[in-house]
N, C-alpha and C positions, 0 to 999 in steps of 0.2 A: 343349497339344496337338490337334493338327488334328481337326476333327470327323470321326469314321468312319462314322456314319451317313448312306448317300449313297443318294439313290433312281436306279434304272438300270431307265430305264423298256424299253431295247432289249432287255436281258436279262430282263426281266420280262415282257414280251410273248413273246419267244422260248419261255419256259417255258410260258406259258399256252398258245401254239397245239401245242405239243408234246402237252400234257396233253389238251387238246380232241382231238385226233388219236387220241391214246391211248383215251380214253372211246368214242368215236364208232365206231373200227375194233374195239375190244376184241384186240388181238394179244396183249395179256399170256395170256390164257387162250383159245387158240384152238379153234375148235370149232364144228357146225352147232347151231342150236337146234332141239329135237325138234318133231316137225309136231303141231299142236293137237289135243286130243283129238277123235272124230269123236261127235256126237251121238248119245247111247242111245235118245233117245225121240223120234217125229216131232211134235214142238212146235215151232210158230212164235214169236217173241217179237218184238215193237215197241215202241219206248218215245217216247212223244211227249208235246211240253207242252202244258198246258191252264190255265185258270184257272177257278176258282168262280164260279158267277154267282149260285146261290141254294143254300141249305141248305132243302131240302125237308121233312126230318124231325131231328128231333134226341132223343135220351132215353137211358136206362139200360138195361142188360142184365144180365142174371143168369147167367152160363156155367157155374156151378157151383164156380168158382174165387175167385168175389167178383163184384161189381157191377162196371161196367166202360161207358165211354158208348158209343154208336154215333150214326152219322148217314146220312142219306141227301142227296145233293148232285147237282146239277145243273152241268155240266161245259161249257164251250166248248172244244173240242180246236183247238190252234194252229197244230199244224203233222204230220206224216206223213199216214198214208192217208186218216185221219178229220177232216183239217183242216178247220173250219167247221161240223161237226157240233157238235151237242148233247145229250149222253149223260147216262144216272143212274147214278151209282157209290154203293154201300155201303160205308161204313168202320164196323168193329168188330163187324161179323156173324159173320165168319168168322174174323177176326183179331181180337187183345185190342190196344187202343189205351188210351192214357194221357189225361187234360184237356188235356196240351200240345199234343196232335196235332190237335185238335179244329180245322176249318177254318173261315173264314170268307169272304164274300162278296170278291172281288178277290184273292185267294190263289192265286199259280202253283204248281203241282204236275206232278210228273212221273207221267203216266198210260202203264200198262202194258197194252198190249192180247196176250193169249195165245191162241193158236187152237191147240187139242188136235184129236185125230182124232175127239172126238164135241161138243166144246162151244166156247164161245169166252167169254173171261173177262175185263172190264176192272176196275182196281184201281189204286188210287194207291200209288206206292212211294215218294214222299217229295217235299219242298218243293221249289220251284227257288229257290236261295241264291245265285244269281250276283251281283246286285245288291249285297247285305249283303256278301260276300265281296270284291267288287271296293272298295267304300268303304273298308272297313278297311284293305285292303292299300293304297289311296291314302292314307290318314291317316298309317299306319305309314311309309311311304316318304317323306311330307312331314315328318314328325315325325324321322325320323332325317337327312335331309339338312339340315333346319332346325338341329338341334343339333350334329351332326356334324361338318357341312359336308363337305371332302375326304375326310377318313376314314370317314364317313359313307357317302358313294358308295360308297369303295373297298369297306366293309363289302357294302352291297348287291351290289354286283358280285359279291364271294366267295359270297354268299349263293346267287345265282343259279347260280353253277358248282357249287355244293354239290348243288342238285337236279339240275343237269344230269348229275354224277358217280353220284347215288342212282339216278335214273329212267333214265340212259342206260349206266350200267356193272354196278353192284352189282346191281339186280333182276334184270335182262335175263342176266347170266352166272349167277345162282343159278337162275332159270329154266332154263337150259339146262343143268342140271346139274351145274354146277361147286362145288367144296367152299365153303359160304358163309363158312367163318371166313378162308379165305385171301382170297376176293373181298372180304370186308367190310375187311380190313386193309390190302389194296391199294389198295381204294376210299379209304380214311379217310387214308391217307398221301398220296394225290394232293390230296382236298379240305383237308386241313390244310395241305399246301404252298400251295395258290393263295389259300386267305384269309389266310395268315400273310403272305406275300409282296406279297398287294396291299395289305392293311392298313399295314404296319410298314414295307414297303421291303426291299430288297436289304443286308442288313447283318448284323453280328455278332450284335445281339441277336435277330433273327428266327432266326438260324442255332441257337443255342442255344435258344431255345424250340422249335422244330421238331425238333432232335435230342433233348430231354427228352420231347416228346410222343410220337414215334415209339416212342423206347423203352419208354416208360409205356403205350403202345397195345398192344406186343407182350407185356409183363408183363400186361396186363388180359386179352389173348386166352389167354395161356396158363392164367392163374389162372380163368378162365371155364371153358375146358375141362377143368379137374382137377375143378373144384368140381359142374360138370353131369353129368360121369360119375361121380361120386361119389354125388352125390343122386339118381341115375338119374332126371332130368329127361328126358322122351323127346319134348317139343314138343307134346303132346298136351291143354295146358292152357287153349286156348283155341278158341272155334269156328270160328276161321279155319283151324285146322289140317286139320278135316275136309273145309272147302272147297278147300284147298290139294291134298288126297290126290283127290279127286276129278277136278279140273279137270287137275292135271299128272300124276298117277299116284304109283304107289308107290315109284318112285325119289328123290322129293323129300326131301331130310334136314330134317324137321321141327327136332330137335335142333341141327342146322348153324345154322337160321335162329335158333333161340332165342341160340346163341352169337354170330352176328353182330349181333343185336337188342342184345346187353349190351356189343358193342365201339362199336355207332355211338350207343348213349344215353350213354355216358361222353363224347363227343368234345367237347360244349359245355363242360362244365364243366373238361374236362381242357385244353382250349384256354385256358379263363380262368388257370386256375391257371398253366399253365407261360409263358404271355406274363405275367403278373403277376409271378412269381419273376425271371424275365430282367430286366424293366424295373427292378424294385428293385435288383439287381445293377448294372448298368449307371449307375443314378442315384446309388449309394453309391460307385462308382468315379470319376465325375465330381465329387461333391462331395469326395472325398479319395483321391488317385491314391497315396498310399502306404501303402494298404492292401493286404495280401496276400489270396492267395487264401483262406487258410483262414480270415483276419477276413472276408472277404466272404462264404464260405461259412456262416459262424455266425450273421451277422447276417442273412444271407437267411434261414436256417430259423426264426429269430424271427419275421420277417414271415411267414413261410409257414404257422406255427402257426395264426396267426388267420384265415390262410385258409382252411386246413383244416377248421375247423370250420365255418365258412359252406357252404362245397361238400359237405361229407357232408350236412348238414340241408338243402341245395339238392335233393342226389339225392333222398333220401327221401322228402322231399314232392312230388316231380316223379313218382316213381314212385306213392307213394301215391295222388295226386291221380288219375293217369290209370286206376288202378284202384279208384276208390272205388265204383262201382257192385259190383263183384266181392267187394270187403271187406263191403259192407253185406248183399250175400246171404250170408255165411259167418255173421254176427253172429244172422242169422233163425233158422238151423238149431244146436240146442243139441248139442253135442258136446265131448270133453276138449279142452283148449287143444293139449296137443302134437299130438293126430290131426288137428286141425283146421291146425296150422302145416304138416303133412304133407302135406296137400292139394297137388297140383302146381300149380295157378294160384298160391297163397299161397308155396309153396317156390320157386316160379321167380322171384318180384317178391324174396324175401328173398336169392337166391343175386343176382340183379341190382344189387340195391342195395348187396349188401356188396362184389362183387366189383369195380363200378365206383367205389367208396368207397375200396379198398385201392388200385386204380390211382391215383386222386388224391392219397392219403397218400404213394405212393412217386413221384409225378409231383415232389413240392417238393423232395426232398433229389437227386434226379437232375438236375433241370432247374437248381437251383440249383448243383449242383457243376460242372456243365457252363459254366453263365454266368460263374462264380466264376474258372475257371481261365482261362476265354476274356479275360475283360476284365481279370485281372491280368495276361497276358501283353500284351495290347496296350498297358496302361497301361506296361510295364516297356520293351517296345519304344519307344514315345512318349519315354520319358525318356532312353533310350539316343541317339534320332536328335536328341532336344534338348540334349544333352551334348558331340555330336559339332557340331553347328551353333554353340553356345556357343565351342569349342574353336577353331575355324575361324576366328571371327570376334575371339578373342582373338590369334590369330597374323596374322591378315592386321592387328589394330591395331598390334603390336609392329613388324611390318615395316613398316608407314608410319611409325613412330616414327623 
């Protein structure tokens, strides 16, 4: 049988260019972004970089909620209107800090200068983490390229385009007032299409995997909408919700953002499951081209069951890890278990985990069925073509005789 997996760079480049244009121009959901809200208080702020020169004082304070450390620091300002100045800043006297946030000489920080109608305030907002973030990115890139080689490079390009779609299409469209669920589904389909075809090429296996992903993604979106409505999740389960309301206004759909987050959160595991199922089916048909689509489907389910167990556990651990501080808070306050589970932050993570897991479970038979039918038809077409060639060769041989 002639090998069916081909790399079509021209078609792939054209597809990528079309999607880039869609992402950058946003023609799928037209409309102008709302104007930024006007400031309500006459306060000017400026963020500058600085480094710690000296720790002038350090100790422990009792604020009534327990003891916590404080510091008085001498900073050298590196940028902004105070560049070149040395200023003194206190940490832990107004705000509560932990020991992990204590600074030492040489640490680079972001210094916030707040100028109000009556006073000026200087305070540290965070560490400058540019250098460690750069090095871990370089290490990750070198490792992926060294182990994955060509596919690793295409995976990195796919990751880059995923970030472009998230920050260039999904987030701006949601901020402009579009429906978050619709935006997230459209963006996710574009994201999956780019990454799948970049890594695996333009072939039947990639087509089957992408079709299974898309169907599973839509199913996940429907399930997320149903259970978010049923469980009365409002989107106010995190601190970020209040900030979004303050900055964007009351028209922002916090519930829709929760739904969109559930859809995007399931993408990584969904990609893995669907590609794994499609790859397994096409490997089976290459090993035995006499297998029917029913037999291929049955064997793909056997493979998929093992995949399901690991992926469901992966989702649970990912969400639990991201919410570990929140889970610790809920263990401190004593209340009945069912009441604790009904709290919106906890209920949101439960719905997120279970909806994503249901989408993964359904992705296995969906992708397996699509890939089995596709692979079986390709094998049958190749057998017919091979038979025709053999008959022609036999006729030519008899004619020569």
